[in-house]
N, C-alpha and C positions, 0 to 999 in steps of 0.2 A: 100670785106667788103660791106655789104648791106647798103642801105640808112637808114634803121631802126637802125642798129648797130651804124652808125655814129652819128645819133641823140641822141641815148642813151649815148654814150661815151661823147659827147659834154655836155650834161646835167650833167653827172657825174663829168666832169672836173670843171664845174662852181660851183657845190656843194662842190667839194674838195677845191676850192679856199676860199669859205666861211668858211669851217671847219678850214683851216689853220689859218685864221684870228681869228676865234672864239676861238679855243683852245689856241692860242697864247696870246689873249688879253681879251677875254670875260670870258669864264668859266675856263681858265687856271689860273695859280697863278700870272701872271705878268701883270703889268700895266705900260705903258710908261709915267709915270707922275712924281713921285718924289721918294725919298729914305725912306719915312716913312713906318714903319711896320703897316699893316692893318690886324687885326684879327689874329695876330700871323704868318702871311705870309709876304713875302717880295716883294716889287715892284721895277721895274727897274728905274733907274734915267734918267731924260731927259737930264741931263748934267753930265759930268765926274767931279764931285765935290769931291776932296779928303778929305773933312771934314768928320770926324768920328761922326756919330750920334748914340745915344743909341738905342738898339733893332733893329739894321739894319745889313744887310750883303751887302758887295760890290760884284757885279756880273759882268760878262762879257759874251760875246757870242763867239762862234767859229769864226775864221776869215778865209779868203779865202784859205790860205794854209793848214788849218786844216780840212775844212768841209768834204771833201771826205773821209779822213781817219776816221773822227768822225762817219760818217754815216755807213761806212762798218764795223767798229769795233763794234758799238752798236748792229747792226743787225746780225753780224756774216755772212755776205754775201760772204766773200772771196775776192779774187783779183777782182778789177773792170774790166769789159769787155771793149773792144775797144770803143764800143758805149757809155759807161758811161764816159770813159776818154775824148771822144770828146765833150760830153755835158758839162763836168766840164771845159774843156778848153774854151768853148764858153761862159759859164756863170760866171766863177770865178771872172771876173772883176767887176761884179755887187755886189759881196759879200764883206762885210767889210774887209778892209785890216788890221785892228787893233783889232777888237773885241770890240771896245768901244761901249757902249750901245747907245749913241746918233747917231751912224752910222746905226742903224737898220732902214730900210725903207721898204715900200711896194715892190719896185722893188727887193730889196734883198730877201725878203720872197718868191717872185715869182721865182727868180733865184734858191733859195734853193730848192723850190718844183720841179723844172726841174731836178736838180741833184738828189734829193731824189727819184724821179720817176724811174730814170735809175738804181739806187742802188737797189730799190725794185724789179725791173724786174730781176736784177742779182740774188737776193735772191730767187725769185719765180722759175726762171729757175733751180737754184741749187737744190731747195727742191723738184721740180717735178722729178728730175732724181736721187736724193740721199736721205739720211736720213734727214727728216725735223727737224728743230730746233724751228721755229716760227709757221709754219702752220701744227702743229701736229693735226691729226684728222680732217683735213680740206681737202675736195676733190677738188683739184685745177682744175680738168677736168669736174666738174659737169656743167650741162646745166642750173641749177637753183641756186638761192642764198642758201648757206648752212644755217642750223638751227642756231638760236640765241646762243645756247650753244657753238657751234663751233666758231662763230664770237666773242663772249665774251672771249673765251679762247685765241684766237689770239690777240685780243685787249689788254688783260692783259699781254701777253708775250712781246708785243712791248712796252707797257708803262713801264714795269719793266726794260726792257733792255735799252731803249733809254731815258726815263724820270727819271729813277732811283726811281720810285714810281708807285703805282697803279693809274690808271685813276679813278677819282671820278665818282659818279653816273651821274652827269650832263654831264661830258665829254663823258662818254660811251653812254648816250642817244643821244648826238649830232651825234656821229659817226654812231651808229646803225640806227638812224632815217634817216640819209642821205643815208646809204646803202639800206634801204628798199625803200626809195623814188626813187633811181636811178636804182635799180636792182631787187626789190621785185617781179615785174610782168614779168621779163625777162625770156625767155626760149630760149637760144642760146648757141652755142658751147663754147663761151668764158665767160659765165656769171660769174662763180665762180672765174676764173682767173682775170677778170676785176675788180670784187668786191675786191679781195685780193690786187690788185695793187692800187685801190682807197683808201682802208683803210690804207695800209702801207705808201703810199705817203703822205696822209694828216696828219698822226701822225708823220712821220719822219720829215716833213718840219715845224712842229709847233714850236713855240718859246720855249717850254719846252725842246725840243731836242737841240736847238741851245744854250741855256744858260748853261754855265759851272758852 
């Protein structure tokens, strides 16, 4: 791995961390504030208050024993690799044990991203050698960033599979903007592969995937 590649991947990882937080709390549907409905959407409660309020829904997140199955099922990545199982074993203790909303923390989101990254690698490995389900029409071996049409198609499949909805325009702009910033000028053997891993991981680890 060249020095240039390491610098590019480091920058991509930093951008990915910002996307995870942005999709989870900024342009995503959820705010870790209270249970009041805002604009017809629902925010997460900062406390587990059992009081029923009008026009609200009670939500929870996946907990440590669920997260790996949750990720592999929504992506359809198949059985996790040994590498993924090792990452899960190392990070599961940082993920909520109960799924209670008040247990969502920044370390949990980062641990979730580590697990999500390995699940996404499993998916990419499977789709490079078999029939793609998510990366249809996306050349994973390309030395340059694929066209926006291919990126948007993949983004749409991940959001529908793991968020149970379409990404809105603001969310799509965040992801595509970060992809172009990190990989737009790249011309290296793993550019398309690394961009795919970046997009999959940042979306899979976002709060919208974790909320049940």
